[in-house]
C-alpha positions as CSV (number, residue, x, y, z in Angstrom):
1,M,-12.1,40.0,-43.2
2,K,-14.9,37.3,-43.1
3,N,-12.2,34.4,-43.4
4,L,-10.0,35.8,-40.8
5,I,-8.8,32.8,-38.5
6,L,-7.0,34.1,-35.1
7,D,-6.9,30.8,-33.1
8,H,-4.7,27.9,-33.5
9,A,-3.7,24.8,-31.7
10,F,-1.6,26.7,-29.2
11,T,-3.8,29.6,-28.5
12,P,-4.3,30.0,-24.8
13,P,-8.0,30.5,-23.5
14,Q,-7.5,34.1,-22.6
15,L,-6.3,34.9,-26.0
16,Q,-9.2,33.0,-27.4
17,Q,-11.8,35.3,-25.8
18,L,-9.9,38.3,-27.0
19,N,-9.8,36.8,-30.6
20,Q,-13.6,36.5,-30.5
21,T,-13.9,40.0,-29.5
22,L,-11.7,41.1,-32.3
23,L,-13.4,39.0,-34.9
24,E,-16.8,40.6,-33.9
25,L,-15.4,43.9,-34.3
26,L,-14.0,43.0,-37.8
27,A,-17.1,41.6,-38.9
28,D,-18.6,45.3,-39.2
29,D,-18.2,46.8,-42.6
30,S,-16.5,49.9,-41.1
31,P,-14.9,48.8,-37.7
32,D,-13.8,51.4,-35.3
33,E,-10.0,51.9,-35.8
34,A,-9.4,53.1,-32.2
35,E,-11.0,50.1,-30.9
36,F,-9.1,47.8,-33.2
37,L,-5.8,49.5,-32.1
38,K,-6.9,48.9,-28.2
39,L,-7.8,45.1,-28.9
40,V,-4.6,44.6,-30.8
41,T,-2.5,46.1,-28.0
42,V,-4.2,44.0,-25.4
43,R,-3.8,40.9,-27.6
44,D,-0.1,41.8,-27.7
45,E,0.2,42.0,-23.8
46,I,-1.6,38.7,-23.5
47,I,0.9,37.0,-26.0
48,Q,3.8,38.5,-24.2
49,T,2.6,37.5,-20.8
50,Y,1.9,33.9,-22.1
51,L,5.3,33.6,-23.8
52,A,7.0,34.6,-20.5
53,Q,5.1,31.7,-18.8
54,C,5.4,28.8,-21.0
55,S,8.4,26.4,-21.9
56,E,10.8,26.8,-24.7
57,E,9.3,24.3,-26.8
58,T,5.7,25.6,-26.4
59,R,7.0,29.1,-26.9
60,K,8.5,28.1,-30.2
61,L,5.4,26.2,-31.6
62,F,3.3,29.1,-30.4
63,A,5.4,31.7,-32.1
64,Q,5.3,29.7,-35.5
65,A,1.6,29.3,-35.3
66,E,1.2,33.0,-34.6
67,L,3.2,34.2,-37.8
68,D,0.2,33.6,-39.9
69,V,-2.2,35.2,-37.6
70,N,0.0,38.3,-37.2
71,G,0.4,38.5,-40.9
72,A,-3.3,38.6,-41.5
73,L,-3.8,41.3,-38.8
74,V,-1.1,43.4,-40.4
75,A,-2.8,43.0,-43.7
76,Y,-6.1,44.1,-42.2
77,A,-4.4,47.0,-40.5
78,N,-2.9,48.0,-43.9
79,T,-6.4,47.9,-45.5
80,L,-7.9,50.0,-42.8
81,F,-5.1,52.5,-43.3
82,Q,-5.5,52.7,-47.1
83,A,-9.3,53.2,-46.7
84,S,-8.5,56.0,-44.2
85,L,-6.1,57.6,-46.7
86,K,-8.7,57.4,-49.3
87,Q,-11.3,59.2,-47.1
88,L,-8.8,61.8,-46.2
89,S,-7.7,62.5,-49.8
90,G,-11.6,62.8,-50.7
91,L,-12.0,65.3,-47.8
92,I,-9.1,67.3,-48.7
93,R,-10.4,67.6,-52.4
94,G,-13.7,68.4,-51.1
95,R,-12.2,71.4,-49.0
96,K,-10.3,72.7,-52.0
97,A,-13.5,72.7,-54.2
98,V,-15.3,74.5,-51.4
99,K,-12.7,77.2,-51.1
100,K,-12.7,77.7,-54.7
101,Y,-16.4,78.9,-54.6
102,I,-15.9,80.8,-51.4
C-alpha cells in the first residue's frame, strides 16, 4: 500500500498523527495485523469524537472525504485477511502431509 493517502483537507491534527503512524506500519512488507487493528480502532475513536464536536456542515464534508480513505483501509484489511487465509491453508496442507508420514 505504497500509494495509500489517509489525510484530506478536513483531517484534524490528532488524526493526521495517527494516520502517519498507520502509514509507517503499512510500509512494512508484512505488517503486524494486531497492531493494524489497534490503530484502526483508535482511528475510529478519534473520528467519532471529532464528529461529535464539529458543526453539521463540517461533519458532512469530513464524512464525504473519509469515504475514500475508509474504502482504501477496508481494501487493505481484506488483503491482509486473504494473505492470512493463504498462510493458514498452507499450514493445514503441511500438517496433513506430516500426519501422512507419521
